[in-house]
C-alpha positions as CSV (number, residue, x, y, z in Angstrom):
1,M,-63.0,20.4,-78.2
2,S,-60.4,23.5,-79.1
3,L,-57.1,24.6,-78.2
4,N,-55.5,27.9,-78.5
5,I,-52.5,29.2,-77.9
6,T,-51.9,33.0,-76.5
7,F,-48.5,34.7,-77.3
8,L,-47.5,36.3,-74.4
9,G,-44.0,36.8,-75.3
10,G,-41.3,35.0,-77.1
11,A,-43.0,36.6,-80.2
12,N,-41.2,39.1,-82.6
13,T,-38.5,39.0,-80.0
14,V,-36.2,36.8,-78.5
15,T,-36.8,37.3,-75.1
16,G,-39.8,37.3,-72.4
17,S,-41.3,33.7,-73.7
18,K,-44.9,32.6,-72.0
19,Y,-47.2,30.5,-74.4
20,L,-50.4,30.0,-73.2
21,V,-52.3,26.8,-74.3
22,E,-56.4,26.9,-73.1
23,S,-58.8,24.0,-73.8
24,A,-62.1,23.3,-72.1
25,G,-61.4,26.2,-69.2
26,Q,-58.0,24.8,-68.2
27,R,-54.5,26.7,-68.5
28,L,-50.8,25.5,-69.2
29,L,-48.2,28.3,-69.2
30,V,-45.2,27.2,-71.1
31,D,-42.2,28.4,-70.2
32,C,-42.7,31.9,-68.1
33,G,-39.5,34.4,-69.1
34,L,-38.5,38.0,-68.3
35,F,-38.5,40.4,-71.1
36,Q,-34.7,42.1,-71.6
37,G,-32.9,44.1,-74.2
38,Y,-35.3,47.4,-74.9
39,K,-36.9,49.5,-72.6
40,Q,-40.1,49.2,-74.1
41,L,-39.5,45.5,-73.4
42,R,-38.9,45.2,-70.7
43,L,-41.6,47.3,-69.5
44,R,-43.6,44.8,-70.3
45,N,-42.4,43.0,-67.3
46,W,-44.6,45.8,-65.1
47,N,-47.8,44.7,-67.2
48,T,-50.0,42.4,-65.9
49,L,-50.9,39.4,-67.6
50,P,-54.0,39.2,-69.8
51,V,-54.9,36.0,-67.0
52,A,-54.6,35.9,-63.6
53,P,-52.0,33.8,-62.2
54,D,-53.9,32.2,-60.1
55,Q,-56.5,31.2,-63.3
56,I,-53.1,29.2,-64.6
57,H,-53.4,25.7,-63.5
58,A,-50.0,24.3,-64.3
59,V,-46.4,26.0,-65.7
60,V,-43.7,23.9,-68.4
61,L,-40.2,25.1,-68.5
62,T,-38.4,24.7,-71.4
63,H,-35.2,24.9,-69.6
64,A,-33.5,27.4,-67.3
65,H,-32.7,30.7,-68.7
66,L,-33.7,33.8,-67.8
67,D,-36.0,35.0,-70.7
68,H,-37.7,31.3,-70.4
69,S,-38.3,31.2,-66.5
70,G,-37.6,34.5,-65.0
71,Y,-41.1,35.3,-64.8
72,L,-41.9,33.0,-62.0
73,P,-40.9,34.6,-59.3
74,L,-43.2,37.2,-60.0
75,L,-46.5,34.5,-61.4
76,V,-46.1,33.2,-57.6
77,K,-45.9,36.5,-56.0
78,E,-49.0,37.7,-57.7
79,G,-51.2,34.4,-56.8
80,F,-50.1,31.3,-58.8
81,A,-50.3,28.3,-56.8
82,G,-49.5,25.3,-59.0
83,P,-47.2,23.0,-60.5
84,V,-44.2,24.1,-62.3
85,H,-42.8,21.0,-64.4
86,V,-39.0,20.6,-65.2
87,T,-36.2,18.6,-65.7
88,P,-34.2,18.2,-62.9
89,G,-31.4,20.4,-64.8
90,T,-33.6,23.0,-64.9
91,R,-34.9,22.6,-61.4
92,D,-31.3,23.1,-60.4
93,L,-30.2,26.1,-62.6
94,C,-33.4,27.7,-61.6
95,N,-32.6,26.9,-57.9
96,I,-29.5,29.0,-58.9
97,L,-30.5,31.6,-61.2
98,L,-33.9,33.0,-60.0
99,P,-33.0,33.6,-56.3
100,D,-29.7,35.6,-58.3
101,S,-31.8,37.4,-60.5
102,G,-33.9,38.9,-57.0
103,H,-30.9,39.6,-56.1
104,I,-29.5,41.7,-58.7
105,Q,-32.7,43.6,-58.8
106,E,-32.5,44.5,-55.2
107,E,-28.7,45.5,-55.6
108,D,-29.6,47.5,-59.0
109,A,-32.8,49.2,-57.2
110,N,-30.3,50.0,-54.1
111,F,-27.6,51.6,-56.4
112,V,-29.9,54.0,-58.0
113,N,-31.7,55.0,-55.2
114,R,-28.7,55.6,-53.2
115,H,-27.2,57.6,-56.5
116,G,-30.4,58.7,-57.4
117,L,-30.3,57.8,-60.7
118,S,-33.6,56.6,-61.4
119,K,-37.0,58.9,-61.8
120,H,-39.3,56.3,-59.7
121,V,-38.7,57.3,-55.9
122,P,-37.7,54.8,-54.7
123,A,-37.1,52.3,-57.4
124,R,-38.0,48.6,-56.4
125,P,-37.3,45.5,-57.9
126,L,-39.6,43.5,-59.9
127,Y,-39.2,40.6,-57.2
128,T,-36.9,40.2,-54.3
129,E,-34.8,37.2,-53.5
130,Q,-37.0,36.0,-51.3
131,D,-39.6,35.8,-53.8
132,A,-37.6,33.2,-55.6
133,L,-36.7,31.2,-53.7
134,K,-40.4,30.6,-52.6
135,C,-40.6,29.1,-56.2
136,A,-38.4,26.1,-55.5
137,S,-41.3,24.3,-53.6
138,R,-43.4,24.6,-56.8
139,F,-41.2,22.7,-58.8
140,R,-42.1,19.2,-59.9
141,T,-39.3,16.8,-61.7
142,E,-39.8,14.9,-64.7
143,S,-37.7,12.8,-66.8
144,W,-36.5,12.8,-70.2
145,G,-38.8,10.7,-72.4
146,H,-41.5,9.6,-69.8
147,A,-44.9,11.4,-70.0
148,F,-46.7,13.4,-66.9
149,V,-49.9,15.0,-66.5
150,P,-49.4,18.9,-66.3
151,I,-53.2,19.3,-66.0
152,P,-55.7,16.1,-65.3
153,G,-56.2,15.0,-68.9
154,W,-53.4,16.2,-70.7
155,K,-50.0,14.7,-71.3
156,A,-46.7,16.4,-71.6
157,T,-43.2,14.8,-72.5
158,F,-39.7,16.4,-72.5
159,S,-37.0,15.0,-75.0
160,S,-33.8,17.2,-75.0
161,A,-32.9,19.8,-76.7
162,G,-29.1,20.7,-75.9
163,H,-28.2,23.7,-75.2
164,I,-27.8,24.2,-71.6
165,L,-28.4,21.7,-69.0
166,G,-31.5,20.8,-68.7
167,A,-32.8,21.8,-71.3
168,S,-35.8,20.4,-73.5
169,S,-38.3,20.5,-76.3
170,L,-41.7,19.5,-74.7
171,L,-44.5,17.7,-76.9
172,L,-47.8,18.4,-75.2
173,E,-51.1,16.2,-75.7
174,V,-54.6,17.7,-75.6
175,A,-57.6,17.8,-77.2
176,G,-57.0,15.4,-79.7
177,R,-53.5,17.5,-80.9
178,R,-49.8,17.5,-80.5
179,V,-48.3,20.9,-80.1
180,L,-44.6,20.4,-80.2
181,F,-42.2,23.6,-78.1
182,S,-39.2,23.3,-79.4
183,G,-37.4,25.1,-76.5
184,D,-34.0,27.3,-77.3
185,L,-32.2,24.2,-79.5
186,G,-28.4,23.6,-79.2
187,R,-26.0,22.4,-82.2
188,P,-25.3,18.9,-83.3
189,H,-21.6,19.8,-82.7
190,D,-21.7,22.2,-79.5
191,V,-18.4,22.2,-77.7
192,L,-20.1,21.7,-74.1
193,M,-23.7,19.7,-74.6
194,N,-24.9,16.7,-76.4
195,P,-27.0,17.3,-79.9
196,P,-30.8,17.7,-79.6
197,E,-33.2,14.8,-79.7
198,P,-35.0,14.2,-83.2
199,P,-38.8,16.1,-82.8
200,P,-41.4,13.5,-82.3
201,A,-44.5,13.8,-84.6
202,A,-46.7,16.7,-83.7
203,D,-50.1,19.1,-85.2
204,T,-48.0,22.1,-84.4
205,V,-45.0,23.0,-83.8
206,L,-43.4,26.2,-82.1
207,I,-39.8,26.4,-83.4
208,E,-37.6,28.7,-82.0
209,S,-35.7,31.7,-84.4
210,T,-32.9,33.0,-82.5
211,Y,-30.3,32.2,-85.6
212,G,-33.3,31.4,-87.8
213,N,-31.5,34.7,-90.8
214,R,-27.7,33.3,-90.2
215,Q,-25.4,30.3,-90.1
216,H,-22.4,29.7,-87.9
217,P,-19.1,29.8,-88.9
218,L,-16.8,26.5,-88.9
219,T,-14.7,28.2,-87.2
220,D,-13.7,26.4,-83.7
221,I,-14.0,28.8,-80.8
222,G,-10.9,27.9,-79.6
223,K,-9.2,29.2,-82.7
224,E,-11.1,32.5,-82.3
225,L,-10.3,33.2,-78.5
226,A,-6.8,32.3,-78.9
227,P,-5.8,34.8,-80.9
228,L,-7.2,37.7,-79.0
229,L,-6.2,36.5,-75.5
230,N,-3.0,36.4,-77.0
231,K,-3.0,39.8,-78.5
232,V,-4.6,41.7,-75.0
233,S,-2.0,39.7,-72.9
234,A,0.4,40.7,-74.9
235,R,-0.1,44.4,-74.2
236,G,-0.6,44.0,-70.9
237,G,-4.4,44.5,-71.1
238,V,-7.5,43.2,-69.7
239,A,-10.1,41.3,-71.2
240,V,-13.7,41.8,-69.9
241,V,-15.6,38.8,-71.1
242,P,-19.5,39.4,-70.6
243,V,-20.8,35.6,-70.4
244,F,-24.4,33.9,-69.4
245,A,-23.6,32.3,-66.7
246,V,-25.2,29.2,-67.4
247,G,-23.9,27.4,-70.5
248,R,-21.6,30.3,-72.1
249,A,-19.3,30.7,-69.2
250,Q,-18.9,27.2,-69.3
251,A,-18.1,26.9,-72.6
252,L,-15.4,29.6,-72.6
253,L,-13.5,27.9,-69.2
254,H,-13.7,24.6,-71.0
255,T,-12.0,26.3,-74.1
256,I,-9.3,28.4,-72.2
257,A,-8.7,25.2,-69.8
258,E,-7.9,23.7,-73.5
259,L,-5.9,26.7,-75.0
260,K,-3.4,26.5,-71.6
261,A,-3.2,22.8,-71.8
262,Q,-2.3,22.7,-75.8
263,G,-0.1,26.1,-75.0
264,A,-2.0,28.0,-77.4
265,I,-2.2,31.4,-74.6
266,P,0.1,31.8,-71.8
267,H,-0.1,29.0,-68.9
268,G,0.3,31.8,-66.5
269,L,-2.4,34.0,-68.1
270,P,-4.4,34.9,-64.9
271,I,-8.4,34.3,-65.5
272,F,-10.7,35.0,-63.0
273,L,-14.8,34.4,-63.0
274,D,-16.4,37.2,-61.1
275,S,-19.8,35.7,-61.0
276,P,-21.2,33.5,-57.9
277,M,-23.8,32.1,-60.2
278,A,-21.7,30.8,-62.9
279,I,-19.3,29.3,-60.3
280,H,-22.3,27.4,-58.8
281,T,-23.4,26.3,-62.0
282,T,-20.4,25.3,-63.1
283,A,-20.2,23.0,-60.4
284,L,-23.4,21.1,-61.4
285,Y,-21.6,19.9,-64.5
286,G,-20.3,17.2,-62.4
287,Q,-24.0,16.1,-61.6
288,H,-25.1,15.8,-64.6
289,L,-22.6,14.4,-66.7
290,S,-24.7,12.2,-68.9
291,E,-26.3,15.6,-70.5
292,H,-22.6,17.1,-72.2
293,R,-20.0,16.1,-73.7
294,L,-16.9,16.5,-71.0
295,T,-15.7,13.8,-68.9
296,A,-15.5,14.1,-65.4
297,A,-11.6,15.2,-65.8
298,Q,-12.7,17.5,-67.9
299,V,-15.1,19.0,-65.7
300,Q,-12.3,19.7,-63.0
301,A,-10.2,21.3,-64.9
302,M,-12.9,23.8,-66.4
303,D,-13.4,24.3,-62.5
304,R,-9.3,25.1,-61.6
305,V,-8.4,27.2,-64.6
306,A,-9.9,30.0,-63.2
307,T,-9.7,31.7,-59.9
308,M,-13.2,32.2,-58.7
309,I,-14.5,35.6,-57.3
310,E,-17.4,35.3,-55.2
311,T,-18.1,38.4,-52.7
312,T,-18.6,41.6,-53.9
313,D,-15.3,42.8,-51.8
314,Q,-13.1,40.5,-54.0
315,S,-14.8,41.5,-57.4
316,K,-14.2,45.1,-56.2
317,A,-10.7,44.2,-55.8
318,L,-10.3,42.5,-59.0
319,M,-10.6,46.0,-60.1
320,S,-7.6,47.3,-58.8
321,R,-4.9,45.2,-60.2
322,H,-3.1,45.4,-63.5
323,G,-3.4,43.0,-66.7
324,P,-2.3,41.0,-68.2
325,M,-6.2,38.9,-67.1
326,V,-8.9,38.0,-68.6
327,I,-12.3,38.3,-66.4
328,L,-15.5,36.7,-66.8
329,A,-18.5,38.1,-65.7
330,A,-22.2,38.1,-65.9
331,S,-24.1,39.2,-67.7
332,G,-23.8,37.9,-71.3
333,M,-25.3,41.1,-72.8
334,A,-24.1,43.4,-70.5
335,T,-27.7,44.2,-69.2
336,G,-26.5,44.2,-65.5
337,G,-24.5,42.5,-62.7
338,R,-20.7,42.8,-62.0
339,V,-19.7,43.1,-65.4
340,L,-21.2,46.8,-65.8
341,H,-18.5,47.7,-62.9
342,H,-15.7,46.1,-65.0
343,L,-16.9,47.5,-68.1
344,A,-16.9,51.2,-66.6
345,N,-13.5,50.2,-65.1
346,Y,-11.7,49.2,-68.1
347,L,-13.5,50.5,-71.4
348,G,-11.9,54.2,-71.2
349,H,-8.5,52.2,-72.3
350,H,-6.9,51.4,-76.1
351,R,-4.8,48.7,-74.1
352,H,-7.7,46.9,-72.8
353,M,-10.3,44.3,-74.5
354,V,-14.1,43.3,-74.6
355,I,-15.0,40.3,-76.2
356,L,-18.6,39.4,-76.8
357,T,-19.3,36.0,-76.7
358,G,-22.8,35.4,-78.5
359,F,-25.9,37.0,-80.0
360,Q,-26.6,40.7,-78.7
361,S,-30.3,41.5,-78.1
362,P,-30.9,45.3,-79.1
363,G,-31.3,47.7,-77.3
364,T,-28.9,46.2,-75.1
365,R,-25.2,47.2,-74.0
366,G,-23.6,45.0,-75.8
367,A,-25.5,45.7,-78.9
368,T,-24.2,48.8,-78.4
369,L,-20.7,48.4,-77.6
370,L,-21.2,46.3,-80.8
371,S,-22.9,49.3,-83.2
372,G,-19.3,51.3,-82.7
373,K,-20.7,54.2,-80.7
374,P,-18.3,56.2,-78.9
375,T,-20.1,56.0,-75.8
376,V,-22.3,53.2,-73.4
377,R,-24.6,54.6,-70.7
378,I,-23.7,52.5,-67.3
379,H,-25.4,53.1,-63.7
380,G,-26.6,56.8,-65.7
381,Q,-23.4,57.9,-66.9
382,E,-21.9,57.6,-70.3
383,V,-18.6,55.9,-70.2
384,P,-16.3,56.4,-73.1
385,V,-15.6,53.1,-75.6
386,R,-12.1,53.6,-76.4
387,A,-11.2,49.6,-75.6
388,E,-11.2,47.2,-78.5
389,I,-14.3,45.3,-79.0
390,A,-14.1,42.0,-80.6
391,Q,-16.9,39.5,-80.6
392,L,-17.0,35.6,-81.1
393,E,-18.8,34.5,-83.8
394,S,-18.8,30.7,-83.2
395,A,-19.5,30.9,-79.3
396,S,-23.4,30.2,-79.8
397,A,-25.2,27.6,-78.0
398,H,-28.8,28.2,-80.4
399,A,-28.7,26.1,-84.0
400,D,-29.0,28.4,-86.9
401,G,-31.2,28.5,-89.6
402,N,-29.8,25.3,-91.3
403,E,-29.7,23.5,-88.3
404,L,-32.8,24.3,-87.3
405,I,-34.3,23.3,-90.8
406,A,-32.8,20.5,-90.4
407,W,-34.2,19.4,-86.9
408,L,-37.8,20.2,-88.5
409,R,-36.8,17.6,-91.8
410,Q,-36.7,14.7,-88.7
411,M,-40.3,14.6,-87.9
412,P,-41.7,11.6,-89.0
413,Q,-44.8,13.8,-90.6
414,V,-45.8,17.0,-91.9
415,P,-47.3,19.1,-89.0
416,S,-50.8,21.1,-90.1
417,Q,-48.5,24.4,-88.6
418,V,-46.1,25.8,-87.6
419,Y,-44.9,29.2,-85.9
420,V,-42.1,31.2,-86.1
421,V,-41.4,32.3,-82.2
422,H,-38.4,33.2,-80.3
423,G,-37.1,35.2,-82.6
424,E,-36.1,39.2,-83.8
425,L,-38.7,39.8,-86.5
426,D,-36.4,39.8,-89.4
427,A,-34.8,36.3,-88.1
428,A,-38.4,34.7,-87.9
429,D,-39.4,36.1,-91.1
430,M,-36.6,34.3,-92.8
431,L,-37.0,30.9,-90.9
432,R,-40.6,31.3,-92.2
433,Q,-40.0,32.0,-95.5
434,R,-37.2,29.4,-95.6
435,I,-40.2,26.8,-94.2
436,E,-42.5,27.7,-96.4
437,L,-40.0,27.6,-99.4
438,E,-37.7,24.6,-98.7
439,L,-40.6,22.1,-96.5
440,K,-43.4,23.3,-98.1
441,W,-44.9,23.3,-94.9
442,S,-47.7,26.6,-93.5
443,A,-45.5,28.7,-91.1
444,V,-46.4,31.9,-89.3
445,V,-44.9,34.5,-87.5
446,P,-46.9,35.3,-84.5
447,E,-48.0,38.9,-83.5
448,H,-47.2,39.4,-79.6
449,G,-50.5,39.1,-78.1
450,A,-52.2,37.4,-80.5
451,T,-54.0,33.4,-80.3
452,W,-54.0,31.3,-82.5
453,P,-55.6,28.0,-82.9
454,G,-53.3,24.9,-81.5
């Protein structure tokens, strides 16, 4: 029997991960992500998939980040009725992230409709909060290290990938082949998460390459963050920190709690977490203690270090406060959510600071801020950028190029083929070259929409 993989996302880009695996008329979708960043990529979310959703027999998610799970509500809305296999952590996070994604889309559509900012009348969300809530009944939870059957005759096994709660690598065994999907790999010495498990033997490997062309600095995140917070605090400013609600927000909260305990930043510096999704995610760390490095006491300290901002009215009231203070708000690349209102409010004054906390995909507002452009477009308006823009280099939850190569070196045998995915073209191609030169393995960077043998 033949086995084919079609790259419906996560090819030459870090978003929209979708890998369609086909054998003997059976179809499995590994990851079901939203495209983010450039408008040309976001428009793909509206395109019809080359396979009808009701012709996909099962979905397996490596983890819950929206670039891997955020298309699922639309897939279900358009006819997918099969199981979605996940780890318990991924289930818990998806039950937070997906409805929040639908809610934000509805809010954004309502905002542009009220203000006449859309070329489409009326603007509509890709899916709604209610659409997302319907996904919960499709989830089937699986444990790490225990094989399950996503489709009769197919075998799958999750192993821990670090990165965020529930994040996994996936070994798929079908048609006499073993295909390993790395998922998003965490770092061996991450501030929060346990290191990724070594990879199992496989014939074919799909390896992520988000940071395939760079190495993370050895600097501790606290040593990077403390001088920035002290600087903005001393001038009475506000630090707006766009964060990913899952993982990055908690890493920052834990680091800030540690810095305050050490006296490295002012103990009285007010910290606010303005993201219901991040608030609910933070609570999950106490329920999944075996997956991360924090003790129960450290989880409690992380939860207590910030004032939690739940409602829209509380968020609006926050913008009338004076500094010094720190506002953590989603999203991490400033693509949507409450952080946009804070950026619009504080970007125009030199006293304030924006601290970007990781990779900023090309085409996102975060990337625009990093580029040094004098304005950034928010809610249809060009907002002047006078605030100081800083970036943390050590906050990434993704393995870098050296760590990716080190993970691959642990494979018990040489795979016959490696597909380099989930990276911008320069990052993916650099990792491809390293795999070929250093490991002497066959590696390819597949094109979007291409089909290759598994």
